TIKE-523007 format. One line per 8 residues: number of its first residue (from 1); their letters; for each residue y, z, x of N, C-alpha, C. Coordinates in nm, 3 decimals, padded with zeros to 5 digits. Atoms other than C-alpha are relative to their C-alpha. Example, Ala and Ser with C-alpha at 12.3 -4.5 7.8 and 13.67 -1.06 7.14 Angstrom:
<tormars>
1) as) -00.119,00.000,00.089,-00.450,00.780,01.230,00.120,00.000,00.090 ~ -00.119,-00.006,-00.082,-00.106,00.714,01.367,00.109,00.073,-00.077
</tormars>
This chain:
<tormars>
1) mvqatvtf) -00.007,00.139,-00.040,08.071,-04.569,-04.242,-00.043,-00.013,00.146 ~ 00.047,00.023,-00.135,07.886,-04.693,-03.934,00.090,-00.101,00.069 ~ -00.085,00.092,-00.073,08.109,-04.850,-03.674,-00.083,-00.079,00.100 ~ 00.067,00.090,-00.092,08.012,-05.133,-03.444,-00.020,00.065,00.137 ~ 00.016,-00.032,-00.141,07.874,-05.083,-03.099,00.091,-00.094,00.077 ~ -00.092,00.082,-00.079,08.137,-05.204,-02.853,-00.048,00.000,00.145 ~ 00.041,00.016,-00.139,08.034,-05.341,-02.515,00.109,-00.079,00.072 ~ -00.102,00.064,-00.083,08.293,-05.428,-02.251,-00.066,-00.050,00.127
9) isggarsg) 00.062,00.061,-00.118,08.180,-05.668,-01.977,00.110,-00.064,00.085 ~ -00.097,00.059,-00.092,08.397,-05.746,-01.676,-00.070,-00.046,00.126 ~ 00.055,00.047,-00.126,08.345,-05.913,-01.344,00.087,-00.113,00.053 ~ -00.076,00.108,-00.063,08.479,-06.174,-01.109,-00.033,-00.135,-00.062 ~ 00.024,00.136,00.047,08.496,-06.545,-01.176,-00.142,-00.043,00.036 ~ 00.135,00.055,-00.017,08.152,-06.705,-01.218,-00.104,00.108,00.036 ~ 00.093,-00.110,-00.030,07.977,-06.366,-01.201,-00.115,00.008,-00.099 ~ 00.105,-00.003,00.100,07.759,-06.436,-01.505,00.035,00.081,-00.124
17) ksayaerl) -00.045,-00.083,00.113,07.965,-06.237,-01.759,-00.034,-00.062,-00.134 ~ 00.016,00.065,00.130,07.957,-06.488,-02.042,-00.146,-00.020,-00.035 ~ 00.143,00.022,00.026,07.590,-06.577,-02.007,-00.069,00.131,-00.035 ~ 00.060,-00.131,00.028,07.494,-06.208,-02.000,00.041,00.047,-00.140 ~ -00.049,-00.042,00.131,07.713,-06.135,-02.304,-00.069,-00.078,-00.111 ~ 00.069,00.082,00.100,07.558,-06.424,-02.496,-00.144,00.046,-00.019 ~ 00.139,-00.047,00.010,07.205,-06.304,-02.415,-00.010,00.132,-00.074 ~ 00.002,-00.130,00.070,07.289,-05.952,-02.535,-00.006,-00.019,-00.152
25) ltnqkasr) -00.009,00.018,00.144,07.366,-06.087,-02.880,-00.106,-00.095,-00.055 ~ 00.099,00.095,00.052,07.126,-06.381,-02.914,-00.140,00.058,-00.002 ~ 00.131,-00.065,00.000,06.831,-06.151,-02.843,-00.018,00.093,-00.119 ~ 00.007,-00.090,00.115,06.901,-05.966,-03.170,-00.005,-00.081,-00.130 ~ -00.003,00.058,00.134,06.854,-06.038,-03.536,00.137,00.029,-00.059 ~ -00.132,-00.020,00.060,07.180,-06.091,-03.716,00.020,-00.100,-00.111 ~ -00.035,00.096,00.104,07.326,-06.251,-04.019,00.078,-00.116,00.061 ~ -00.083,00.104,-00.059,07.564,-06.442,-03.794,00.045,00.038,00.140
33) lvyiasgv) -00.055,-00.013,-00.135,07.657,-06.487,-03.428,00.139,-00.063,-00.001 ~ -00.137,00.050,00.002,08.034,-06.523,-03.392,00.054,00.003,00.142 ~ -00.058,00.014,-00.133,08.198,-06.648,-03.073,00.149,-00.025,-00.017 ~ -00.145,00.017,00.003,08.574,-06.595,-03.047,00.043,-00.049,00.137 ~ -00.036,00.064,-00.126,08.703,-06.831,-02.780,00.151,00.000,00.019 ~ -00.143,-00.007,-00.029,09.042,-06.771,-02.618,00.047,-00.112,00.092 ~ -00.037,00.104,-00.096,09.034,-07.061,-02.373,00.067,-00.119,-00.065 ~ -00.064,00.125,00.042,09.259,-07.363,-02.407,-00.009,-00.098,00.116
41) vadeemkr) 00.010,00.103,-00.103,09.227,-07.689,-02.223,00.137,-00.022,00.063 ~ -00.124,00.019,-00.073,09.501,-07.692,-01.961,-00.015,-00.102,00.113 ~ 00.027,00.096,-00.106,09.334,-07.910,-01.697,-00.147,-00.041,-00.007 ~ 00.137,00.051,00.003,09.009,-08.091,-01.619,-00.103,00.109,00.026 ~ 00.096,-00.107,-00.029,08.840,-07.782,-01.472,-00.023,00.086,-00.124 ~ 00.013,-00.082,00.121,08.911,-07.577,-01.785,-00.074,-00.077,-00.108 ~ 00.072,00.082,00.098,08.790,-07.864,-02.003,-00.150,00.001,00.029 ~ 00.141,-00.004,-00.038,08.460,-07.873,-01.811,-00.062,00.136,-00.032
49) ridqhked) 00.052,-00.135,00.026,08.420,-07.496,-01.841,-00.018,00.024,-00.149 ~ 00.010,-00.016,00.145,08.489,-07.496,-02.215,-00.116,-00.083,-00.055 ~ 00.111,00.086,00.045,08.252,-07.789,-02.269,-00.135,00.061,00.036 ~ 00.126,-00.062,-00.041,07.981,-07.608,-02.072,-00.032,00.122,-00.087 ~ 00.022,-00.115,00.088,08.028,-07.290,-02.277,-00.048,-00.045,-00.138 ~ 00.042,00.053,00.131,07.999,-07.494,-02.599,-00.145,-00.047,00.005 ~ 00.138,00.049,-00.014,07.681,-07.660,-02.474,-00.097,00.118,00.011 ~ 00.085,-00.119,-00.016,07.536,-07.321,-02.373,-00.026,00.067,-00.134
57) rrhanwht) 00.012,-00.068,00.129,07.595,-07.190,-02.727,-00.064,-00.087,-00.109 ~ 00.040,00.095,00.106,07.484,-07.500,-02.918,-00.134,00.035,-00.064 ~ 00.134,-00.023,00.053,07.117,-07.406,-02.957,-00.016,00.136,-00.069 ~ 00.011,-00.134,00.060,07.183,-07.046,-03.064,00.070,00.010,-00.135 ~ -00.063,00.003,00.132,07.377,-07.147,-03.377,00.118,00.097,-00.011 ~ -00.120,-00.082,00.002,07.701,-06.968,-03.290,00.101,-00.057,-00.099 ~ -00.117,00.037,00.080,07.988,-06.974,-03.539,00.120,00.025,00.092 ~ -00.109,-00.013,-00.096,08.285,-07.042,-03.309,00.135,00.001,-00.069
65) ieqpknlh) -00.138,-00.008,00.047,08.642,-06.938,-03.383,00.089,-00.018,00.123 ~ -00.095,00.023,-00.109,08.903,-07.086,-03.148,00.125,00.083,-00.028 ~ -00.113,-00.090,00.025,09.168,-06.814,-03.117,00.064,00.037,00.134 ~ -00.061,-00.028,-00.129,09.377,-06.837,-02.799,00.106,00.110,-00.002 ~ -00.102,-00.104,00.016,09.647,-06.599,-02.932,-00.020,00.064,-00.137 ~ 00.001,-00.065,00.132,09.701,-06.363,-03.226,-00.141,00.034,-00.047 ~ 00.139,-00.033,00.030,09.350,-06.217,-03.225,-00.015,00.056,-00.142 ~ 00.009,-00.058,00.134,09.426,-06.033,-03.551,-00.027,-00.104,-00.109
73) evlpflks) 00.022,00.105,00.100,09.408,-06.367,-03.733,-00.148,-00.029,-00.025 ~ 00.144,00.021,00.024,09.026,-06.366,-03.697,-00.056,00.099,-00.101 ~ 00.055,-00.107,00.085,08.983,-06.052,-03.908,-00.050,-00.049,-00.135 ~ 00.051,00.045,00.131,08.955,-06.231,-04.247,-00.129,-00.082,00.008 ~ 00.118,00.086,-00.015,08.675,-06.450,-04.107,-00.124,00.076,00.044 ~ 00.113,-00.081,-00.044,08.453,-06.164,-03.987,-00.069,00.063,-00.120 ~ 00.080,-00.057,00.109,08.172,-06.030,-04.203,-00.080,00.119,00.050 ~ 00.087,-00.113,-00.031,07.972,-05.713,-04.215,-00.131,-00.053,00.056
81) gdlvlwdc) 00.125,00.042,-00.061,07.668,-05.747,-03.991,00.015,-00.102,00.111 ~ -00.021,00.098,-00.107,07.823,-06.006,-03.757,-00.020,00.061,00.137 ~ 00.005,-00.033,-00.142,07.746,-05.993,-03.387,00.106,-00.087,00.065 ~ -00.119,00.072,-00.045,08.073,-06.089,-03.221,00.015,00.009,00.152 ~ -00.031,00.010,-00.142,08.145,-06.206,-02.868,00.140,-00.058,00.013 ~ -00.135,00.050,-00.026,08.509,-06.240,-02.762,00.011,-00.031,00.148 ~ -00.006,00.048,-00.138,08.551,-06.445,-02.445,00.129,-00.080,00.017 ~ -00.003,-00.128,-00.069,08.787,-06.351,-02.295,00.139,00.061,-00.007
89) lttwlane) -00.123,-00.079,00.004,09.055,-06.084,-02.278,00.104,-00.052,00.100 ~ -00.097,00.044,-00.101,09.215,-06.215,-01.957,00.065,-00.132,-00.039 ~ -00.057,00.127,00.045,09.260,-06.565,-02.099,00.097,00.024,-00.115 ~ -00.088,-00.035,00.111,09.404,-06.420,-02.419,00.133,00.055,00.052 ~ -00.122,-00.062,-00.052,09.653,-06.212,-02.217,00.092,-00.106,00.062 ~ -00.083,00.106,-00.059,09.772,-06.514,-02.018,00.065,-00.085,-00.109 ~ -00.055,00.078,00.111,09.815,-06.710,-02.342,00.115,00.075,-00.069 ~ -00.103,-00.080,00.069,10.012,-06.427,-02.503,00.124,00.021,00.087
97) myegyeeg) -00.113,-00.022,-00.090,10.230,-06.365,-02.196,00.097,-00.117,-00.005 ~ -00.085,00.119,-00.006,10.358,-06.722,-02.208,00.028,-00.061,-00.137 ~ -00.037,00.043,00.135,10.387,-06.752,-02.586,00.153,-00.003,-00.004 ~ -00.145,00.017,00.007,10.739,-06.881,-02.648,00.060,-00.075,00.117 ~ -00.046,00.072,-00.119,10.762,-07.064,-02.316,00.069,-00.131,-00.038 ~ -00.055,00.128,00.042,10.827,-07.394,-02.491,00.141,00.015,-00.057 ~ -00.131,-00.024,00.059,11.126,-07.242,-02.669,00.100,00.056,00.102 ~ -00.092,-00.043,-00.105,11.271,-07.113,-02.342,-00.020,00.141,00.055
105) tpcvhrtg) 00.018,-00.137,-00.049,11.177,-06.744,-02.317,-00.140,00.049,-00.035 ~ 00.135,-00.048,00.028,10.811,-06.647,-02.282,-00.001,00.150,-00.027 ~ 00.016,-00.142,00.036,10.690,-06.312,-02.412,00.019,00.092,00.120 ~ -00.007,-00.085,-00.119,10.661,-06.173,-02.059,00.145,00.033,00.039 ~ -00.141,-00.022,-00.032,11.043,-06.199,-02.032,00.082,00.050,-00.118 ~ -00.070,-00.056,00.115,11.128,-06.059,-02.376,-00.031,00.149,-00.007 ~ 00.016,-00.146,00.001,11.181,-05.683,-02.388,-00.090,00.045,-00.114 ~ 00.091,-00.059,00.098,10.896,-05.506,-02.565,-00.106,-00.093,-00.055
113) cleqkqkq) 00.094,00.097,00.058,10.705,-05.824,-02.650,-00.143,00.026,00.045 ~ 00.135,-00.018,-00.051,10.406,-05.768,-02.425,-00.059,00.134,-00.045 ~ 00.047,-00.131,00.046,10.382,-05.401,-02.520,-00.044,-00.007,-00.146 ~ 00.036,00.017,00.141,10.376,-05.499,-02.889,-00.132,-00.075,-00.013 ~ 00.124,00.077,00.004,10.099,-05.752,-02.823,-00.119,00.087,00.041 ~ 00.106,-00.093,-00.040,09.893,-05.485,-02.642,-00.036,00.093,-00.115 ~ 00.021,-00.093,00.111,09.937,-05.244,-02.931,-00.075,-00.070,-00.114 ~ 00.065,00.078,00.106,09.840,-05.514,-03.185,-00.145,-00.029,00.037
121) llhtvkqm) 00.135,00.030,-00.044,09.535,-05.607,-02.978,-00.092,00.121,-00.017 ~ 00.083,-00.120,00.011,09.402,-05.251,-02.960,-00.027,00.034,-00.147 ~ 00.018,-00.024,00.144,09.458,-05.209,-03.334,-00.102,-00.099,-00.058 ~ 00.091,00.104,00.048,09.276,-05.537,-03.400,-00.144,00.028,00.042 ~ 00.136,-00.029,-00.050,08.977,-05.443,-03.182,-00.059,00.117,-00.078 ~ 00.050,-00.113,00.079,08.949,-05.112,-03.368,-00.033,-00.042,-00.143 ~ 00.032,00.052,00.133,08.961,-05.299,-03.701,-00.130,-00.081,00.003 ~ 00.123,00.077,-00.014,08.690,-05.537,-03.580,-00.120,00.093,00.005
129) keivsqlv) 00.107,-00.099,-00.016,08.479,-05.236,-03.490,-00.045,00.056,-00.135 ~ 00.033,-00.051,00.134,08.490,-05.127,-03.855,-00.068,-00.105,-00.088 ~ 00.056,00.108,00.082,08.371,-05.467,-03.985,-00.137,-00.044,00.050 ~ 00.118,00.067,-00.056,08.105,-05.606,-03.751,-00.105,00.101,00.046 ~ 00.106,-00.087,-00.051,07.775,-05.467,-03.622,00.011,00.025,00.150 ~ -00.018,-00.012,-00.145,07.837,-05.537,-03.255,00.117,-00.085,00.043 ~ -00.112,00.072,-00.058,08.139,-05.644,-03.056,-00.015,00.005,00.151 ~ 00.007,00.010,-00.145,08.112,-05.766,-02.699,00.130,-00.067,00.046
137) ivsnevld) -00.126,00.050,-00.052,08.438,-05.816,-02.510,-00.019,-00.034,00.147 ~ 00.012,00.046,-00.138,08.438,-06.020,-02.189,00.139,-00.008,00.061 ~ -00.128,00.006,-00.070,08.715,-05.993,-01.931,-00.025,-00.021,00.149 ~ 00.010,00.021,-00.144,08.774,-06.101,-01.573,00.056,00.120,00.074 ~ -00.050,-00.105,-00.088,08.822,-05.850,-01.297,00.100,-00.065,00.094 ~ -00.106,00.062,-00.080,09.154,-05.940,-01.135,00.082,00.105,00.075 ~ -00.080,-00.111,-00.050,09.257,-05.609,-00.986,-00.011,00.025,00.150 ~ 00.006,-00.019,-00.145,09.177,-05.654,-00.618,00.141,00.005,00.057
145) ewpqyeee) -00.133,-00.023,-00.056,09.467,-05.539,-00.408,00.038,-00.104,00.105 ~ -00.064,00.085,-00.100,09.688,-05.779,-00.216,00.130,00.069,00.037 ~ -00.123,-00.068,-00.041,09.998,-05.675,-00.025,00.116,-00.020,-00.097 ~ -00.116,00.025,00.085,10.240,-05.839,-00.267,-00.032,-00.111,-00.099 ~ 00.018,00.100,00.103,10.240,-06.036,-00.590,00.136,-00.041,-00.055 ~ -00.119,00.042,00.073,10.500,-06.238,-00.775,00.015,00.093,-00.122 ~ -00.028,-00.094,00.108,10.663,-06.040,-01.058,-00.092,-00.020,-00.121 ~ 00.081,00.024,00.118,10.473,-06.207,-01.344,-00.148,00.030,00.026
153) teiyrqti) 00.139,-00.030,-00.035,10.140,-06.177,-01.163,-00.023,00.151,00.002 ~ 00.012,-00.146,-00.003,10.201,-05.807,-01.108,00.001,00.058,-00.142 ~ -00.002,-00.044,00.140,10.288,-05.759,-01.476,-00.137,-00.027,-00.062 ~ 00.132,00.037,00.052,09.964,-05.941,-01.565,-00.106,00.098,00.050 ~ 00.100,-00.092,-00.058,09.756,-05.725,-01.326,00.011,00.139,-00.062 ~ -00.019,-00.133,00.056,09.906,-05.403,-01.455,-00.041,00.005,-00.147 ~ 00.033,00.004,00.142,09.867,-05.505,-01.819,-00.151,-00.009,-00.021 ~ 00.144,00.014,00.018,09.506,-05.616,-01.784,-00.071,00.128,00.043
161) gtlhqqiv) 00.059,-00.127,-00.042,09.424,-05.297,-01.593,00.012,00.108,-00.107 ~ -00.021,-00.097,00.108,09.573,-05.084,-01.869,-00.089,-00.031,-00.120 ~ 00.085,00.038,00.112,09.393,-05.281,-02.140,-00.147,00.030,00.029 ~ 00.138,-00.032,-00.035,09.062,-05.248,-01.955,-00.028,00.148,-00.019 ~ 00.020,-00.145,00.013,09.103,-04.871,-01.937,00.000,00.042,-00.147 ~ -00.009,-00.039,00.140,09.204,-04.843,-02.302,-00.123,-00.044,-00.079 ~ 00.117,00.048,00.072,08.914,-05.054,-02.427,-00.125,00.075,00.044 ~ 00.117,-00.072,-00.049,08.656,-04.885,-02.204,-00.003,00.142,-00.055
169) efadhaie) -00.007,-00.136,00.054,08.776,-04.549,-02.336,-00.076,00.013,-00.132 ~ 00.070,-00.011,00.128,08.642,-04.625,-02.686,-00.126,-00.086,-00.007 ~ 00.122,00.082,-00.002,08.366,-04.869,-02.585,-00.123,00.090,00.017 ~ 00.126,-00.072,-00.017,08.004,-04.754,-02.605,-00.064,-00.032,00.134 ~ 00.057,00.045,-00.126,07.907,-04.954,-02.297,00.110,-00.070,00.081 ~ -00.088,00.073,-00.091,08.105,-05.074,-01.994,-00.087,-00.051,00.114 ~ 00.088,00.065,-00.097,07.931,-05.322,-01.766,00.084,-00.089,00.091 ~ -00.063,00.090,-00.096,08.050,-05.494,-01.452,-00.106,-00.094,00.053
177) mdhgipiv) 00.093,00.099,-00.053,07.878,-05.816,-01.354,00.036,-00.029,00.146 ~ -00.020,00.030,-00.142,07.833,-05.874,-00.982,-00.115,-00.091,00.044 ~ 00.101,00.097,-00.042,07.648,-06.187,-00.869,-00.115,-00.011,-00.100 ~ 00.101,00.013,00.103,07.465,-06.206,-01.201,-00.076,00.127,-00.031 ~ 00.068,-00.128,00.020,07.357,-05.842,-01.187,00.091,00.094,-00.078 ~ -00.082,-00.094,00.077,07.482,-05.603,-01.457,-00.003,00.140,00.061 ~ -00.014,-00.137,-00.048,07.610,-05.271,-01.325,00.060,00.080,-00.114 ~ -00.044,-00.078,00.116,07.638,-05.018,-01.607,00.082,00.118,00.047
185) wkgesl) -00.090,-00.108,-00.035,07.936,-04.786,-01.570,00.013,00.102,-00.113 ~ -00.010,-00.091,00.113,07.932,-04.637,-01.919,-00.108,-00.037,-00.101 ~ 00.106,00.023,00.098,07.654,-04.598,-02.175,-00.133,-00.023,00.072 ~ 00.132,00.022,-00.060,07.290,-04.674,-02.122,-00.021,-00.148,00.029 ~ 00.032,00.137,-00.037,07.142,-04.987,-01.973,-00.043,-00.080,-00.124 ~ 00.031,00.085,00.114,07.113,-05.276,-02.219,-00.108,-00.101,00.035
</tormars>
């Protein structure tokens, strides 16, 4: 059984990650382009960003799946041969950390909750790899050092750093975007 090629793309805000990831997949022949979107409209800026992403994808005939949490729920909708772009891991993590907030105790404050979500995510990504032809995962780089962070921000930084390392370990390509320029850290240039 041939497994998907996995490409991990990270970089700072507005570094060109999403546009580069989209080009990687739209330049290929595929039965279907699938865009898994983790963003949710929380304010006007996020609404503008989501609307712009939708407009950018409109002409390429993307099949979009809105999945801000519980990534495993997309598995039944994926097909063999799909080219999949998941944008993005950092937004997903923020959504999952605060799942349950409305009920009084977000995941980040429930013992073992975040660890279980990490484990489920890695399992899901490996399952996706067995179904689709290509999987591109986009994530923000948020690991710059500051002297001190609030507790939840530090948990977020540590979790995203661990997830980045775990995904890059089994990814075929790891690319960092810097000012619109792809820097290949793992695999060959795309």
